[in-house]
N, C-alpha and C positions, 0 to 999 in steps of 0.2 A: 510358026512352023510347031506343031504338036510334038509335045514327047513321047520318046518311047524308051522302054527299060527291057532289056533283055538279058536274061541270067544263062550262064554257062557253068555247067558243073564238070570240074576235072577231078582227078584222083586226090588231090592234096588241097585244093583251093577252088573256091567259086569266084567266076568274073560277072561282074555285073556291068553292062555297058549302057550308058546314058546319053540321049542324044535330044538336041532341042532346048526348050527351055523349062527348067524345074522351077514353080512357083507355086503358090499356095493351091492351085487348081492341079497341078500335076504332081506334087511332092507325094501325094498318097500312093502313087504309082511305084515311086522308089521305096518308099516305107513298106509298102506290102511285100516287094521284092526281097528286100532285105530281112524283115521278118520271117518269110517264108524259108529262108536259108537258115537262120539261127534255130529257127523251130524243127527243123530237119537235125539238128544237132552237129551243124557245119560252122565252125568259129574263124575259119581263114578265108577273108572277103578281100577281092580286088575290086574297085569302082574306078571303070575306065571314063573318064570326063572328056576326052579328047573330041568328041562331038557335041558336047554341052555350049549352048551359045550364053544361057544366064542361068543363074542358082540364087532365088530368094533366101530369107531366113529359114522359110520352111524346109527346103532342101538341104540346108545346113543343120538344121534340127533332126532331121532324119538320120544324117550321118553320124551325128553326135551321139545320138541314142543308141545306135547300131555298135559305135565304137566301144561305149561304155559296156554294152551288153557282150561283146566278143572277149572283151578283155577282163571281165569278171572272172575271178577265180584263175586268172592267167591261162585262159583256154586258147585264144588266138589273137588275131588283130584284123585292123580294116586298113587296107593300104589304097593309094590314090594314084592313078595311072592317068598320064596325060593331059595335065589340068591346064587349061587354057589361061593366059596372062590377065585376062579380066575377071576370071575367078578365082585366081590365086590371089589378086588383090582384095576381094572380098574377103578370102580366108585370112588374109594378113592383117587387114583391118579388126577383123573380129578377135584376132588372137589365136586362130584355129591351126595355123601351120605349124605350129610347135607340136600339136597334137598328133597329127598324121605323118607317116612317112609316103613322101612324095616321090614318083619315078616319072621319067620321061616316056616310058610306053609300056604296054601291058606285058611285053616279055621279061622285061626287067622286074617288075612288080610281081609278077607270078614266080619268078624264079627266085625272089627273094625269101620266100616260105621255106 
């Protein structure tokens, strides 16, 4: 399954919906979407992983780089919604679960800002 990355801009937060497999070939899609948001001066981001089947280290790297960018100078945060158990396990093994605020659904994640 090909990966898709869709961004939606709301009043106080941007929602990035990721579906499919995020690997070294598709991670640039995610990276570009996140960079466009921060380049536009928006630093409150929710990444919805509920439709994501797989995420490699390349996808994790894109999320970590964006997390550093949005938290720089205390400007904002990157929060994750709907993380599937397989991806949560990868985050846990990498020690990344402590870095992100994770929510069960996008409504709670967007509302947390």
